[in-house]
N, C-alpha and C positions, 0 to 999 in steps of 0.2 A: 504493499500500499503506499502510494506516494502522496505524501500531505503536505500541502501549502499553507504557511504561516505567515500572516502579514502582522508584524508587531506596530501597533498604533495607540500610544498611551496619548490622553488628553492635553496634557501640560507640554509646553515648549518654550524655549527662549529666544530662538531666532526672530520665531514669526509667531505670534498668538495662535493657538487653535492650529497650527500648521498642517496638519493630517485633513484638516476641513476647508484650509485655504481654495479659494476659486481658482481653477486652472483651466482655462478656455470653458467657462461656463460651467465646470463641475468639480465636486470638492476634491481635492487632491487624492485621498486614497481611492475613490471610485474607479479612477483610470487603472490602479494596479489591480483591484479586486476585477475589474472586468477582462483584464488580461490575464489572470489565474483563472476564471471560468472559463476562458477560450482555449484553454493549454489542455494536455493530457493528465494533469495531475488528477487523483483521486476525490480530494476535497479540499475545501478552501476554509480556513479558518483566520478570523482576525480578532488577535490576542489585545483586549483593551481595558481599560478602567473608565471610560467616558460612554454616558449614555447617548448622547447623540451620534459618535460613530459607531457605536453597536447599533441603533435604528437602522442608520444608513444601510450600514453595511448585509445586516438581515433583509431589508427590501432589495438589496440586489443580489442575494442568494447565498452569500458568505453565513458559515457558522462563526458561533462566538465562543471566546475563551475569556471567560472574568479574570481580568489580571488582577490580583492584589496590588494593594496601596503600597506594600512595603518594596514592591518590583515596578513601581510605576512613576519614580521620580526622577528628577535630572541627572541623577548620578548613577542609576542604575541600568545594568548592561542589556545588551540584546540578548546575550548568553542567558541569562536569570530567566527572561520572559521566554526564549525557546524552550528551555528545561522544563518550564512549569508547564505550557502548551502541551510538549509532548506527553507529559504526564496524564494531563486532561484527555487528549484525544485517546490515548490507550485505553482510560476508562470509557468514554464514549463510544467508542467503535469496538471496544473490547479486543482490542488488538491492536500490538504495537507496530506503527510506521517502518518500514524498511528504508525509505529515503524521506528525508525533508526538503522540500522546495521552499527556501527563506527569501521572501522578496521584502524591499526596503519603499513605501509608498512615496519618500523623497526622491526615488531615482526612477521616476515614470518614462525614460526613453525607451522603451522595449519595442523593437518592430515586432509583429504578429506571430514570427516563427522564433523567436528567441529564445523564450522559454522550453519550448519543445526542442531545438536544435541543441541546447544546452544539455538536456535531459539524456536526448539520444548521445552525444558526447561522453556524458559520463558513464554511460554503460559500454560503452564500445570501448573505452579506455581503461576500464575496469577501475575506475577511480574511488576514493575513500570521500575526497571532497573535491568542491569545485567553486571557484569564484570567477564571474565575468569581470572582463577587463578592456581596456581600450588602449590602443597605440598612440602614443604622444609624440609626434616628431619635433625635432629640434629642443629637445627637454633638457634645459642645463640648469640644475639645481645646485644650489650653494646653501651652508647653514654657517651659522655664527656661533664660534666656541670660544668663550673668555675672551670677547672683543675682536676675535680674527675670524677672517671670512676665510672660508675653504670649501672649493669645489666638491661635489659629491659622486655625482655620475660621470663626471668627465675630467681630463686634466686640463686646465685653463692654460697652461705653459706650452701643452702640446694638443690643439684642439682638433688639428687633423680636417679632413675634409666629413661633411655633413653625410655623405653616403657610407662612412666609415666607422659611423657610431653606432653602438650598439642600440638596438629598439629599447624603448622605455614603455613599459607597461605601468596604468594606473587601475587600481581598484576602483571601479566606477559604480559599487553599490548595489548593483541593478538585480542580480542573482546569485543566489549562492546554493548550493547542492550539498547534503552531507549525510552519511549515515549516522542514526541517533548514537551509535556506539562511540562515533568520533566524540561528540560533545561530551559524551560521559567520560569519556578516558582523558582529552586535553580539556575540557573546560572551555573548548573554542570550537567556533564554527569549522575551523579548517584544521586538519590532521592526516595523518596518514600519507596516502597517494595524492596529491593536491594536483590537480590541474585548473587550467584558465580557459574559458569562454571568450574568444576575443570579438567585441563589439566594434562598432564604427566609432572614430575617433570623437564626432561629437555628440556620440552617447553618455560620455563621461560625466556629463553636467547634472548635476542635481541642486536640489532646492534647500537651503539652508537659512536665506535670507530674503528679504521681501524682492531685492532687485534680481535673485536667481530667477524668479517667476518669468519674467519678461525672456530671457534667454532660453527656458526650457518651453515657453509658450511657442516662439520663434522656431526651434528646430521641430517641433512637434506637427506644428503647422506645415512647414516646408519637407520633412521627410516622413512622417507617418501619416498624416491626416490626407 
């Protein structure tokens, strides 16, 4: 059984009620629920502590996991919500899922076949966990350590040609797949044989602050709708 879990707590810091924020006329979470329901997952669960999110999710056809307050604040990890949801799904369905499809509502730039293609790749490669990513061309990262700047993924003293640089992949937060035992063993969504499903470069955009909404809407209208 492949169960999809969409964590969606009510509180948020960057955008108030972020999961309900309008994106092209729909609450943000609606895009991810609809994408999940059109995919090959067996069931779709929204883990939430918020009544408005609960009601919208039920209307759309998702099932609800009532997320406890103790794992619904701003410092609560997605892993804690996932662990709780898997336990509840096992009780509700009287069967433990063999695969979890974890989707984040804040990363809705998924093409119609992305979820299914990621699942197919997961099984074809005998993976234990998988994350979606995008290639970022010409990505030159720096960090500052004790006041000194240092290049991370390239040598600024010997830049070379762009074509010779290694590809840089950014975890875009759109799709995660994992066997439940991976989460149990590593307390992490990723572990064991890790794979990545590569998505288009524009699909790395996600919504954290209000200005991100316009960017995501642009790419959704241009490349998805």
